[in-house]
C-alpha positions in Angstrom: 273.3 151.2 166.7 273.5 154.7 168.2 274.7 156.1 164.8 271.7 154.5 163.1 269.2 155.8 165.7 270.5 159.4 165.3 270.0 159.2 161.5 266.4 157.9 161.4 264.1 160.3 159.7 260.4 160.2 160.7 258.4 161.9 158.0 255.6 163.2 160.1 257.9 165.2 162.3 257.8 169.0 162.1 259.3 170.0 158.7 260.7 173.2 160.3 263.2 171.2 162.4 265.8 171.2 159.6 265.1 167.7 158.3 263.8 169.0 155.0 267.4 169.7 154.0 267.7 166.0 153.5 264.7 165.9 151.3 265.9 168.8 149.3 269.3 167.1 148.8 267.6 163.9 147.8 265.5 165.8 145.2 268.6 167.5 143.8 270.3 164.1 143.4 267.1 162.6 141.8 266.9 165.5 139.3 270.5 164.6 138.1 269.9 160.9 138.0 269.3 159.0 134.7 267.4 156.3 136.4 265.8 156.1 139.9 265.1 152.8 141.8 262.7 153.1 144.7 263.6 150.1 147.0 261.4 149.5 149.9 259.8 152.8 149.5 256.3 153.2 151.2 254.8 155.5 148.5 253.0 157.5 151.2 251.7 160.9 150.1 253.8 162.8 152.6 257.0 161.1 151.5 256.3 161.7 147.8 255.3 165.3 148.5 258.4 166.1 150.5 260.6 164.5 147.8 258.7 166.4 145.1 258.4 163.3 143.0 255.6 164.6 140.9 257.7 167.6 139.8 260.7 165.5 138.7 261.6 165.7 135.0 260.8 162.5 133.1 263.1 159.8 134.4 263.4 156.0 134.0 262.0 154.8 137.3 261.4 151.4 138.9 259.9 150.6 142.3 259.4 147.7 144.5 255.9 146.7 145.5 256.5 143.9 147.9 253.4 143.6 150.1 251.5 146.2 148.2 248.1 145.6 146.5 247.4 146.6 143.0 245.3 149.5 144.3 248.2 150.8 146.5 250.5 150.6 143.5 247.9 152.5 141.4 247.5 155.1 144.1 251.3 155.6 144.0 251.2 156.2 140.3 248.3 158.7 140.7 250.0 160.5 143.7 253.2 160.8 141.8 251.6 162.3 138.7 252.7 159.1 136.8 256.3 159.4 137.8 256.3 156.2 139.7 255.2 152.7 138.7 255.8 150.3 141.5 255.5 146.6 140.6 253.2 144.7 142.9 254.9 141.8 144.8 258.4 142.7 143.5 261.1 142.8 146.2 264.4 144.6 146.0 266.5 141.7 144.6 263.9 140.9 142.0 263.6 144.5 140.9 267.4 144.9 140.5 267.8 141.6 138.7 265.0 142.5 136.3 265.8 146.1 135.6 269.4 147.0 136.2 271.8 146.8 133.3 275.0 145.7 135.2 277.2 146.1 132.1 
């Protein structure tokens, strides 16, 4: 539990505390990915901005929308510059079963 607690990233914390290195690394990995799956992602403006999602090259993306309204999903599409398209009501297992080619 102590290991988990030490690795929790709270997005609203001061970006000058060195935590943005993790966001930069995530962005680098997403740039190289063929497909990106957003599982349990909150689609908050700060999260998307720090991950630079709107500046990613065109990628195949899928995202969960469990508990999100249609408006919240539409807001995510808008905030991401069309790079995200979360599916309302879809949880992680449903998304993976519907969109991952396991072959």
